[in-house]
C-alpha positions as a printed Julia matrix, in Angstrom:
157×3 Matrix{Float64}:
  24.82   31.41   -8.22
  26.58   28.2    -7.12
  24.97   28.53   -3.71
  21.48   28.78   -5.25
  22.1    25.7    -7.4
  23.42   23.72   -4.41
  20.44   24.76   -2.29
  18.03   23.74   -5.07
  19.7    20.34   -5.47
  19.73   19.79   -1.7
  16.05   20.7    -1.45
  15.16   18.27   -4.25
  17.1    15.45   -2.58
  15.53   16.22    0.79
  12.02   16.26   -0.71
  12.55   12.88   -2.44
  14.16   11.23    0.57
  10.95   10.03    2.26
   9.83    8.18   -0.88
  13.23    6.63   -1.49
  13.63    5.52    2.11
  10.07    4.34    2.75
  10.36    0.59    2.27
  13.85    0.47    3.69
  13.06    2.14    7.01
   9.37    1.58    7.71
   8.36   -1.56    9.54
   5.01   -3.22    9.21
   2.67   -1.99   11.94
   2.54   -4.32   14.92
  -0.76   -6.11   15.4
  -2.2    -5.33   11.96
  -3.58   -8.89   11.87
  -6.06   -7.77   14.58
  -7.46   -4.9    12.46
 -10.71   -5.34   10.55
 -10.06   -7.77    7.68
 -11.67   -7.98    4.25
 -13.18  -11.05    2.76
 -10.99  -13.08    0.45
 -10.27  -11.24   -2.8
  -9.07  -13.23   -5.83
  -7.12  -11.84   -8.8
  -6.71  -14.48  -11.52
  -4.78  -12.35  -14.03
  -1.28  -13.84  -13.91
   0.18  -10.6   -15.33
  -1.12   -8.59  -12.37
   1.17   -7.62   -9.51
  -1.71   -8.76   -7.3
  -2.23  -12.18   -8.9
  -3.42  -14.47   -6.14
  -5.63  -14.29   -3.11
  -5.33  -11.33   -0.81
  -6.83   -9.87    2.32
  -6.93   -6.19    3.22
  -6.52   -5.07    6.84
  -7.75   -1.55    7.72
  -6.83    0.33   10.91
  -9.45    2.15   12.99
  -8.27    5.61   11.81
  -9.09    4.69    8.21
 -12.28    2.69    8.75
 -14.76    5.59    9.1
 -13.6     7.17    5.83
 -13.35    3.74    4.19
 -17.06    3.2     4.92
 -18.32    6.68    3.97
 -15.73    8.06    1.54
 -13.76   11.29    1.62
 -10.23   12.25    2.54
  -8.43    9.92    4.91
  -6.98   11.31    8.15
  -3.26   11.29    8.83
  -2.18    7.88   10.13
  -4.79    5.89    8.18
  -3.3     2.53    7.22
  -4.05   -0.38    4.95
  -2.05   -3.62    4.88
  -2.63   -6.11    2.07
  -1.4    -9.68    2.54
  -1.02  -11.57   -0.74
  -1.05  -15.35   -1.18
  -0.59  -17.57   -4.2
  -3.54  -19.59   -5.45
  -3.84  -23.33   -4.99
  -6.78  -25.56   -5.73
  -8.56  -27.55   -3.06
 -11.64  -29.52   -4.01
 -11.82  -27.58   -7.29
 -11.91  -24.23   -5.52
  -9.18  -21.59   -5.21
  -7.73  -21.31   -1.71
  -4.8   -19.29   -0.34
  -1.42  -20.8    -1.05
   1.91  -19.62    0.31
   2.15  -15.97    1.34
   3.84  -14.08   -1.5
   4.03  -10.43   -0.38
   2.74   -7.8     2.0
   2.14   -4.14    1.18
   1.51   -1.11    3.36
  -0.26    2.13    2.49
  -0.11    4.79    5.22
  -1.46    8.34    5.04
   1.52   10.61    5.68
   1.56   14.13    4.24
   5.4    14.12    4.09
   5.2    11.83    1.03
   4.21   14.48   -1.48
   5.58   12.55   -4.49
   3.05    9.8    -3.78
   0.01   11.92   -3.05
   0.48   12.12    0.72
   0.71    8.34    1.17
   3.63    6.15    2.13
   3.71    2.96    0.06
   6.0     0.08    1.05
   6.33   -3.56    0.05
   7.58   -6.49    2.12
   8.55  -10.11    1.66
   6.35  -12.81    3.2
   8.65  -12.62    6.23
   8.03   -8.87    6.66
  11.38   -7.65    5.31
  11.48   -4.7     2.85
  11.07   -6.01   -0.71
  12.51   -3.06   -2.6
   9.44   -2.32   -4.73
   9.39    1.14   -6.25
   6.66    3.11   -4.39
   6.1     5.42   -7.36
   6.13    2.95  -10.27
   4.69   -0.09   -8.48
   2.16    1.66   -6.23
   1.4     5.33   -6.68
   1.0     5.32  -10.48
  -1.71    2.61  -10.3
  -3.45    4.21   -7.32
  -3.48    7.57   -9.13
  -4.93    5.95  -12.26
  -7.5     3.73  -10.51
  -8.64    5.84   -7.54
  -7.95    9.57   -7.98
 -11.41   10.41   -6.62
 -11.11    8.14   -3.55
  -7.96    9.64   -1.98
  -5.96    7.0    -3.88
  -7.55    4.01   -2.08
  -8.33    1.4    -4.73
 -10.28   -1.09   -2.64
 -13.8    -0.28   -1.53
 -15.67   -1.07    1.64
 -18.15   -3.07   -0.47
 -15.24   -5.45   -1.23
 -14.62   -5.73    2.48
 -17.76   -7.53    3.57
């Protein structure tokens, strides 16, 4: 009986490990700044985690599905770079970089719908955001029918 309990606990820890370790061990993909980039997107709600001006970068593996819809292939990646808002000539323009987030299709992350979510400081260091509470729960609520991808290609151009 003890052995069964220990095996169950070990299996639960092992299954949760990818989610818990994601932001601490996953680096931002090199060269993401060269991927296709969205137009400027502005969120003016100061209560939003995404308050500010952001740009979404999409890798080539994700782009076909991003354009047409469907289930994303393994290795699809999105990087969102967030900036504060400052005014220039009465118009909002990007201020200082405030955060960077990564969403990568990886079936090992079952607790987050088969996606790795990770947050980073403006310098690219892990930020410690909770991938379930800060990422997955919103993606599940806002985009359950789009393989958890909230942004749309129409926002891209």
